[in-house]
C-alpha positions as CSV (number, residue, x, y, z in Angstrom):
1,X,116.2,92.7,133.1
2,X,114.1,95.6,134.3
3,X,116.1,98.0,132.2
4,X,115.6,95.7,129.2
5,X,111.9,95.6,129.8
6,X,111.7,99.4,130.2
7,X,113.6,99.9,126.9
8,X,111.2,97.6,125.2
9,X,108.2,99.5,126.4
10,X,109.8,102.8,125.3
11,X,110.6,101.4,121.9
12,X,107.1,100.0,121.4
13,X,105.4,103.1,122.7
14,X,107.4,105.7,120.7
15,X,105.8,104.9,117.2
16,X,102.4,104.5,118.8
17,X,102.7,108.0,120.4
18,X,103.6,109.4,117.0
19,X,100.6,107.6,115.5
20,X,98.2,108.8,118.2
21,X,99.4,112.4,117.9
22,X,99.0,112.3,114.1
23,X,95.5,110.7,114.6
24,X,94.4,113.4,117.0
25,X,95.5,116.1,114.5
26,X,93.6,114.4,111.6
27,X,90.5,112.8,113.3
28,X,88.0,115.4,112.0
29,X,89.1,115.0,108.4
30,X,88.8,111.2,108.5
31,X,85.1,111.6,109.5
32,X,84.0,114.3,107.1
33,X,86.5,115.2,104.4
34,X,88.2,111.9,103.5
35,X,85.0,110.0,102.8
36,X,84.0,112.8,100.3
37,X,87.1,112.2,98.2
38,X,87.1,110.1,95.1
39,X,89.4,107.2,95.8
40,X,90.9,104.5,93.6
41,X,89.2,101.1,93.4
42,X,92.0,99.5,95.4
43,X,91.5,101.7,98.5
44,X,91.2,99.4,101.5
45,X,88.2,99.8,103.8
46,X,88.7,102.6,106.4
47,X,88.5,100.2,109.3
48,X,91.7,98.4,108.1
49,X,94.0,101.4,108.5
50,X,94.0,101.5,112.3
51,X,94.9,97.8,112.8
52,X,97.4,97.9,110.0
53,X,99.2,100.9,111.6
54,X,99.0,99.3,115.0
55,X,100.8,96.2,113.8
56,X,103.3,98.1,111.7
57,X,104.2,100.5,114.6
58,X,104.7,97.5,116.9
59,X,106.9,95.8,114.4
60,X,109.0,98.9,113.9
61,X,109.2,99.6,117.6
62,X,110.4,96.1,118.2
63,X,112.9,96.4,115.4
64,X,114.3,99.6,116.9
65,X,114.5,97.9,120.3
66,X,116.6,95.1,118.8
67,X,119.0,97.7,117.4
68,X,119.0,99.7,120.7
69,X,119.9,96.5,122.6
70,X,123.0,95.9,120.4
71,X,124.4,99.0,122.3
72,X,125.0,102.6,121.4
73,X,128.7,102.0,121.3
74,X,128.4,99.4,118.5
75,X,129.1,100.5,115.0
76,X,126.0,101.8,113.2
77,X,123.6,101.8,116.1
78,X,123.5,105.6,116.8
79,X,123.1,106.4,113.0
80,X,120.4,103.8,112.6
81,X,118.4,105.0,115.5
82,X,118.9,108.7,114.6
83,X,117.6,108.0,111.0
84,X,114.7,106.0,112.5
85,X,113.8,108.9,114.8
86,X,113.8,111.4,112.0
87,X,111.8,109.1,109.9
88,X,109.1,108.8,112.7
89,X,108.7,112.6,112.5
90,X,108.3,112.4,108.8
91,X,105.7,109.6,109.3
92,X,103.7,111.9,111.5
93,X,104.0,114.8,109.2
94,X,102.4,112.8,106.3
95,X,99.1,112.5,108.2
96,X,99.1,116.1,109.2
97,X,99.6,117.2,105.5
98,X,97.2,114.7,104.0
99,X,94.4,114.8,106.6
100,X,95.1,117.8,108.9
101,X,95.8,120.3,106.2
102,X,93.7,118.4,103.6
103,X,96.6,118.6,101.1
104,X,97.1,115.2,99.5
105,X,99.2,116.9,96.9
106,X,101.7,118.1,99.5
107,X,101.5,114.6,101.2
108,X,102.4,113.0,97.8
109,X,105.6,115.0,97.7
110,X,106.3,114.3,101.4
111,X,105.7,110.5,101.0
112,X,108.8,110.3,98.9
113,X,110.8,111.4,101.9
114,X,108.9,109.1,104.1
115,X,109.7,106.2,101.8
116,X,113.4,107.1,101.7
117,X,113.4,107.3,105.5
118,X,111.8,103.9,105.9
119,X,114.2,102.4,103.3
120,X,117.2,104.0,105.0
121,X,116.0,102.8,108.5
122,X,115.5,99.3,107.1
123,X,119.0,99.1,105.6
124,X,120.7,100.6,108.6
125,X,118.8,98.4,111.0
126,X,119.7,95.3,108.8
127,X,123.4,96.2,109.1
128,X,123.1,96.1,112.9
129,X,120.6,93.3,113.3
130,X,119.2,91.4,110.3
131,X,116.0,90.6,112.0
132,X,115.4,94.2,112.8
133,X,115.8,95.0,109.1
134,X,113.4,92.2,108.1
135,X,110.8,93.6,110.5
136,X,110.8,96.8,108.6
137,X,110.0,95.2,105.2
138,X,106.2,95.1,105.6
139,X,106.3,98.8,106.6
140,X,108.2,99.7,103.5
141,X,105.6,97.8,101.5
142,X,102.8,99.6,103.2
143,X,104.3,103.0,102.6
144,X,104.8,102.1,99.0
145,X,101.2,101.2,98.8
146,X,100.2,104.4,100.6
147,X,102.2,106.4,98.1
148,X,100.3,104.7,95.2
149,X,97.0,105.3,97.0
150,X,98.0,108.9,97.7
151,X,98.7,109.5,94.0
152,X,95.4,107.9,93.1
153,X,93.6,110.4,95.4
154,X,95.5,113.3,93.9
155,X,94.7,112.2,90.3
156,X,91.0,111.6,91.0
157,X,90.3,114.9,92.8
158,X,91.0,117.8,90.4
159,X,91.4,120.3,93.3
160,X,94.8,118.6,94.0
161,X,95.9,117.5,90.6
């Protein structure tokens, strides 16, 4: 049971760590640069992003734990978790491109790869554990919305269009 609890803590913490590292790399831009951009009317309030990502990271962490607990020797588990791990790096890179480097245009290209990584993780998780795949659906929806929002920022700010 202790090993199971430890694996859950690791699975829940991993996406949070990625989010924290991306947040540290982008904090200054969210205070001074991002508010100066012209954003689409459907942009959520800034305070919503933190809680939304917290919940999404917990859901994806729990989903990965469910897959992990099926066992590495089970068909599809190692591929699903490898794709998931790569996708986490792509997730962190998006924030660095958009906020850290202040390049929403580059982030718009990268978000396509993030979306594909989330979709692939969702499908691979679903094959191993249906609930794990279902837990990834809100995340795919959020990344889809983020891509639309990213595009809206690029279009409305001529320096990036």
